[in-house]
Each structure stands twice: as structure tokens, then as C-alpha cells.
C-alpha positions in Angstrom: 20.0 16.4 2.8 18.9 12.7 2.8 17.6 11.5 -0.5 13.9 10.6 -0.7 13.2 6.9 -0.5 10.7 5.4 -2.7 8.1 3.2 -0.9 7.6 0.1 -2.9 7.2 -3.7 -3.0 8.4 -5.8 -5.9 7.0 -8.6 -8.1 9.7 -10.5 -10.0 8.3 -12.5 -12.9 10.3 -15.7 -13.4 7.9 -18.3 -14.6 7.7 -18.2 -18.4 7.9 -21.3 -20.6 11.3 -20.2 -22.2 10.1 -22.0 -25.4 12.7 -20.3 -27.6 15.4 -21.4 -25.1 14.3 -25.0 -25.3 12.6 -24.8 -22.0 15.7 -23.7 -20.0 14.4 -21.5 -17.1 15.6 -18.0 -17.6 16.0 -17.3 -13.9 19.0 -19.7 -13.8 20.9 -18.2 -16.7 24.1 -16.4 -15.7 25.5 -13.0 -16.5 28.8 -11.8 -15.1 28.8 -14.5 -12.4 25.2 -14.0 -11.1 22.0 -15.6 -12.2 19.3 -13.5 -13.8 17.1 -14.0 -10.8 19.8 -12.8 -8.5 20.3 -9.8 -10.7 16.6 -9.0 -10.7 16.5 -9.3 -6.9 19.5 -6.9 -6.8 17.7 -4.5 -9.1 14.8 -4.4 -6.8 16.8 -4.5 -3.6 15.2 -1.3 -2.3 11.8 -3.0 -2.0 10.2 -3.5 1.4 9.0 -6.9 0.4 9.5 -8.9 -2.8 7.6 -11.8 -4.4 9.2 -14.1 -7.0 6.5 -15.6 -9.3 7.7 -18.8 -10.9 9.0 -22.3 -10.3 10.5 -23.0 -6.9 13.6 -20.8 -6.8 15.2 -22.5 -3.8 16.5 -20.5 -0.8 15.7 -16.8 -1.0 17.0 -13.8 1.0 15.1 -12.3 3.9 12.1 -10.3 2.8 11.6 -12.3 -0.4 8.6 -14.7 -0.8 7.7 -17.0 -3.7 4.5 -18.2 -5.4 3.2 -19.5 -8.7 0.5 -18.2 -10.9 -2.6 -20.3 -11.3 -2.7 -22.1 -13.6 1.0 -22.4 -14.4 2.2 -20.5 -17.5 -1.0 -18.4 -17.4 0.8 -15.3 -18.6 2.2 -12.1 -17.1 -1.1 -10.6 -16.0 -1.9 -13.7 -13.9 1.6 -13.7 -12.6 1.3 -10.1 -11.4 -2.0 -10.9 -9.8 -0.4 -13.9 -7.9 2.5 -11.7 -6.8 0.2 -9.0 -5.5 -1.8 -11.6 -3.5 1.2 -13.2 -1.9 2.7 -9.7 -1.0 -0.6 -8.8 0.7 -0.7 -12.0 2.6 2.9 -11.4 3.7 2.1 -7.9 5.0 3.1 -5.9 2.0 1.4 -2.5 1.6 3.7 -0.1 -0.1 2.5 2.7 -2.3 4.1 1.4 -5.4 4.9 -2.0 -6.8 7.9 -2.7 -9.0 7.0 -5.2 -11.7 10.2 -6.6 -13.2 10.8 -9.6 -15.5 14.0 -11.6 -14.6 15.2 -11.8 -18.2 16.9 -8.4 -18.5 20.5 -8.7 -17.1 21.1 -4.9 -17.1 17.7 -3.9 -15.7 19.2 -2.4 -12.5 20.1 0.8 -14.3 16.6 1.1 -15.7 15.1 0.6 -12.2 17.4 3.3 -10.9 16.4 5.7 -13.6 12.7 5.1 -12.8 13.3 5.5 -9.1 15.1 8.8 -9.6 12.3 10.1 -11.8 9.6 9.2 -9.2 11.5 10.7 -6.3 12.5 13.9 -8.1 9.5 14.5 -10.4 6.6 13.5 -8.2 4.2 10.7 -8.0 0.9 12.1 -9.4 0.3 9.5 -12.1 -0.4 5.8 -11.9 3.2 4.9 -12.3 6.2 4.9 -14.6 7.4 2.5 -17.2 10.8 2.1 -18.9 11.2 3.2 -22.4 14.2 2.4 -24.6 16.0 5.1 -26.5 14.2 4.1 -29.7 10.8 4.7 -28.1 9.9 1.1 -27.3 8.0 0.8 -24.0 9.0 -2.1 -21.7 6.0 -2.9 -19.5 7.9 -5.4 -17.4 10.2 -2.7 -16.0 7.8 -0.4 -14.2 6.7 1.1 -10.9 2.9 1.1 -10.7 0.8 2.5 -8.0 -0.3 -0.5 -6.0 -3.9 0.5 -5.5 -4.3 1.1 -9.2 -2.6 -2.2 -10.2 -4.8 -4.1 -7.8 -7.9 -2.5 -9.3 -6.7 -3.3 -12.8 -6.3 -6.9 -11.8 -9.8 -7.0 -10.4 -11.3 -5.5 -13.5 -9.4 -7.8 -15.8 -10.4 -10.8 -13.7 -14.1 -9.7 -13.8 -13.9 -9.6 -17.6 -12.5 -13.1 -17.7 -9.3 -11.8 -19.2 -6.8 -12.4 -16.4 -5.8 -16.0 -17.4 -3.4 -15.7 -20.4 -3.9 -11.9 -20.3 -1.2 -9.6 -21.5 0.5 -6.8 -19.6 -1.0 -4.4 -22.2 -4.5 -5.5 -21.3 -3.7 -5.3 -17.6 -2.3 -1.8 -17.7 -4.8 -0.4 -20.3 -6.8 1.6 -17.7 -3.7 3.1 -16.0 -2.1 6.5 -16.7 1.5 5.5 -16.9 4.4 7.8 -17.8 7.1 6.6 -20.1 10.6 7.3 -18.9 13.6 6.9 -21.2 16.2 4.6 -19.5 19.9 3.9 -20.2 20.7 2.2 -23.5 20.7 -1.6 -23.3 19.1 -1.7 -19.8 15.8 -3.3 -21.1 17.5 -5.7 -23.5 16.0 -9.2 -22.7 16.9 -12.8 -23.4 14.3 -14.6 -25.5 16.6 -16.8 -27.6 20.1 -18.2 -27.4 21.2 -15.6 -29.9 20.0 -12.9 -27.5 21.9 -14.6 -24.7 25.1 -14.7 -26.8 24.8 -11.0 -27.8 24.3 -10.0 -24.2 27.0 -12.2 -22.7 24.5 -14.4 -20.9 25.5 -18.0 -20.4 23.5 -21.2 -19.6 25.6 -21.6 -16.4 24.9 -25.4 -16.1 27.6 -27.3 -18.2 25.0 -29.9 -19.2 22.7 -27.3 -20.6 25.6 -25.7 -22.5 26.5 -29.1 -24.0 22.8 -29.8 -25.0 22.6 -26.3 -26.6 25.7 -27.0 -28.7 24.4 -30.4 -29.7 21.1 -29.0 -30.9 22.5 -26.0 -32.7 
């Protein structure tokens, strides 16, 4: 019997300041020969349409559009809002939206676990969110019902909290189920020590040299 397919679009967040990485964009870091942005796009490859929110990523695959939150560096809630808007403008209209930060090199297995949960356990709640084995939720790996996510954006904007708003504030009104995902699949890169521990490299030789010179 053919496996149920989850109907979803995707918002890939790739526009943070990377302050603890000296401003080096996370989307261009490399893990096992692929950039973190490429890996995030691969993790969400089942999406009908994908929006990458961040600096100009250059050429993108078919079915992938890009945008930037306004103002720049306005935080994850504003980035999700921008992604939803560009998806709607591009004709997106799937039941769920995958929200995924591009700084988790092994996120594909977390996305797969969430997909399996939704397609096998049902879709009655407002969505599912990744949870590590130690019980820590990861809001930037989750499938959220698109209608509920759009409503949450509107409510947060109406309260004046969208700009510089957190994902916690954006999702506060949603009934989201935590799903335990494979170990290490939500490990993210915030510092160069994180990158080294995960086997993530700067990719660009000039960046690697600058990093060594400043360490």
C-alpha cells in the first residue's frame, strides 16, 4: 500500500546574525560536503513549495523561493511571517508548514521522525515539534498547521510583538505535540566549538584562516 504523503510547504530560516561565529553566515558552512542550507533544503525536500528566509542565497532549485524579513535580523517570528507571505504569493497553500532553521546539519532524521508521526498518528493538533532525548524542545524543527501559524502571526503582529519576537511567543497559542527525535538530530551550530564538535567546517579557506588567526 502506498505510504501517506504529508501535505506541507517549508520555511527555511537562514538569516541570523551569527554573532558567535564572527558574522560568518551559517547557511554557507559545510557538513560532509554540503552546505547547511543545502542540507536543510534536502531535509525539507518533500515540500510542495519552500521559502528560504535570509540573505540572497544565490541560485535555488525549482520550487524554492527566497525573501528577507523586515527589518533584517528582526528575529525568528518575523522571519516565519516573511516566509509565509512569500509562500502565499507564490501559490503555496499546503495544510502544514515545516519551519526549519538551517543550522542543524543532521535535521533530516528529525524531520523524517516528525513526518512519520504525522502520517501514522493523525493530524488532530496544531502541529508537532522536535524534542531531544533529554526533553529539550526545538521549536525550529516543527510541522505547524498553516492556518494556525498564520493566525498566530496575525495575533503577534496585532500586539506589536512580531518584530524581534521569539518562536516561543509566536507558538504560545498553538497546541503542539512534542515528538522525540533521533539523538543528535537537533544539535545546532552557534559557536565554532559547536561546529568542531559536529564536524562542520567554514568551507571557505579565507574564513578558516581568519578563524585560526582570531582563536
